[in-house]
C-alpha positions as CSV (number, residue, x, y, z in Angstrom):
1,M,13.6,-7.1,-8.7
2,D,11.8,-7.2,-5.3
3,L,10.6,-10.8,-5.2
4,S,9.9,-10.4,-1.5
5,D,6.6,-8.7,-2.5
6,P,4.1,-11.5,-3.1
7,N,2.4,-9.7,-6.0
8,V,5.8,-9.2,-7.8
9,A,6.8,-12.8,-7.2
10,A,3.5,-14.1,-8.5
11,H,3.7,-11.9,-11.6
12,D,7.3,-12.8,-12.3
13,A,6.4,-16.5,-11.9
14,K,3.5,-16.2,-14.3
15,I,5.7,-14.6,-16.9
16,R,8.4,-17.2,-16.6
17,K,5.9,-20.1,-16.5
18,S,5.0,-19.3,-20.0
19,G,8.5,-20.4,-21.1
20,V,9.9,-17.1,-22.1
21,K,13.4,-16.0,-21.3
22,V,13.5,-13.0,-19.0
23,P,17.0,-11.6,-18.8
24,S,16.3,-8.9,-16.2
25,A,13.6,-6.9,-14.4
26,T,13.5,-3.8,-12.2
27,T,11.6,-2.7,-9.1
28,T,11.7,0.8,-7.7
29,H,9.8,2.3,-4.8
30,F,7.1,5.0,-4.9
31,V,8.1,8.1,-3.0
32,D,6.2,11.2,-1.9
33,A,6.0,13.2,-5.1
34,D,5.4,16.6,-3.5
35,A,8.3,16.0,-1.0
36,R,10.6,14.9,-3.9
37,E,9.7,18.0,-6.0
38,K,10.4,20.2,-3.0
39,K,13.7,18.5,-2.3
40,D,14.6,18.7,-6.0
41,K,14.0,22.5,-6.0
42,E,16.1,22.9,-2.8
43,N,19.0,20.9,-4.3
44,K,18.7,22.4,-7.8
45,N,22.2,23.8,-7.8
46,S,23.8,21.1,-5.8
47,D,25.1,17.6,-6.4
48,V,23.0,16.0,-3.7
49,A,21.1,12.9,-4.8
50,I,17.7,12.0,-3.5
51,A,17.6,8.4,-2.2
52,P,14.4,6.6,-3.2
53,M,13.9,5.3,0.3
54,L,14.0,8.9,1.7
55,Y,10.2,9.0,1.5
56,P,9.1,5.3,1.5
57,S,5.5,4.5,0.7
58,G,5.7,0.7,0.9
59,C,4.6,0.5,-2.7
60,G,6.7,-0.5,-5.7
61,L,6.7,-0.3,-9.5
62,S,8.2,-3.3,-11.3
63,V,9.0,-3.5,-15.0
64,W,9.8,-6.4,-17.3
65,V,10.6,-6.4,-21.0
66,Y,11.1,-9.6,-22.9
67,Q,10.6,-11.4,-26.2
68,D,7.8,-13.9,-26.7
69,G,8.0,-15.3,-30.3
70,G,7.4,-12.5,-32.7
71,R,6.7,-9.8,-30.2
72,I,8.3,-7.7,-27.5
73,I,6.3,-7.4,-24.3
74,S,6.4,-4.6,-21.8
75,S,4.9,-5.9,-18.5
76,N,4.5,-3.5,-15.6
77,L,3.1,-3.9,-12.1
78,T,2.2,-1.5,-9.4
79,S,2.0,-3.2,-6.0
80,C,1.3,-2.1,-2.4
81,P,1.0,-4.1,0.8
82,F,-2.3,-2.3,1.4
83,T,-5.1,-0.8,-0.7
84,F,-4.4,2.5,-2.5
85,S,-7.3,4.8,-3.6
86,T,-6.3,5.4,-7.2
87,A,-3.2,4.7,-9.3
88,D,-2.0,5.1,-12.9
89,M,0.9,3.9,-15.1
90,D,2.1,5.5,-18.3
91,S,4.6,3.3,-20.2
92,W,6.4,3.3,-23.6
93,L,8.5,0.9,-25.5
94,G,11.3,2.1,-27.8
95,F,14.1,0.6,-29.9
96,C,17.7,1.7,-30.0
97,A,18.9,3.6,-33.0
98,W,21.6,6.3,-33.2
99,F,22.5,5.7,-29.5
100,S,18.9,6.6,-28.3
101,Y,15.9,4.6,-27.3
102,N,13.5,7.5,-28.1
103,N,12.2,5.7,-31.1
104,H,8.8,4.6,-29.7
105,V,7.0,1.6,-31.2
106,A,4.3,1.1,-28.6
107,S,2.9,2.7,-25.4
108,N,0.0,2.3,-23.0
109,V,-1.6,4.2,-20.2
110,T,-3.8,2.5,-17.6
111,Y,-5.6,3.5,-14.4
112,S,-6.9,1.7,-11.4
113,G,-9.4,2.4,-8.7
114,P,-9.0,1.0,-5.2
115,A,-6.8,-2.1,-5.2
116,S,-3.4,-3.3,-3.9
117,S,-1.9,-4.1,-7.3
118,F,-2.6,-3.8,-11.0
119,T,-0.7,-4.4,-14.3
120,N,-0.1,-2.5,-17.6
121,D,0.9,-5.1,-20.3
122,Y,1.2,-4.4,-24.0
123,A,3.3,-5.6,-26.9
124,Y,5.1,-4.6,-30.1
125,W,4.9,-7.1,-33.0
126,C,8.2,-7.6,-34.8
127,A,8.4,-6.4,-38.3
128,N,11.3,-8.6,-39.3
129,G,14.1,-10.7,-37.8
130,N,16.8,-8.0,-37.6
131,N,18.7,-7.9,-34.3
132,T,17.4,-4.9,-32.2
133,S,17.6,-3.6,-28.7
134,Y,14.5,-2.4,-26.8
135,R,13.8,-0.3,-23.6
136,T,10.6,0.2,-21.8
137,E,10.1,3.1,-19.4
138,T,7.2,3.3,-17.0
139,Y,6.0,6.2,-14.8
140,G,3.5,5.6,-12.1
141,E,1.5,7.4,-9.4
142,V,-0.4,6.0,-6.4
143,Y,-2.6,8.0,-4.0
144,L,-2.5,6.9,-0.4
145,G,-4.4,8.7,2.3
146,G,-4.4,11.9,0.3
147,T,-0.7,11.8,-0.6
148,R,0.5,11.4,-4.1
149,Y,3.5,9.1,-4.6
150,S,5.4,8.6,-7.8
151,A,7.9,6.2,-9.3
152,A,9.8,5.6,-12.5
153,A,11.5,2.4,-13.7
154,Y,12.9,1.0,-16.9
155,D,14.2,-2.3,-18.2
156,E,16.2,-3.1,-21.4
157,L,16.4,-6.1,-23.7
158,T,19.4,-6.1,-26.0
159,N,20.2,-7.6,-29.3
160,V,17.2,-9.8,-30.0
161,P,15.9,-11.0,-33.4
162,C,13.0,-8.7,-33.6
163,G,13.4,-5.7,-36.0
164,T,11.4,-2.6,-36.6
């Protein structure tokens, strides 16, 4: 989690101030999407890994998943130190069954015009008190000066009393 970003620190503090327990959170950096795709094609048959900071944008995608009473909340934040022209986040929340989190229970897509940050928050209401594990995955894009940057991040919440 990148708490050095004032937007991330404020969002994290807002979540924790509500009294919920947040076991973890994740921040990843946006990278030049076209450069990443080109590099991926060049390295298609090699074991070379692309470091996220290879194409830094200054922007980050932060993801939290936590339980608040009878619901699981996915909270996502795109944050930049300057104004982007447009941005979007596509997120889903799934529970673990048969060794996979691909059992989606909620999702949300949101867009933003010019801004320096915006959120994508949504929830799943627990069907029962059975212990279950959840994962949220969020994919985002920001457009800065005509360049498309992308990021992906996830967070997991394990063995909580909130069944499906």
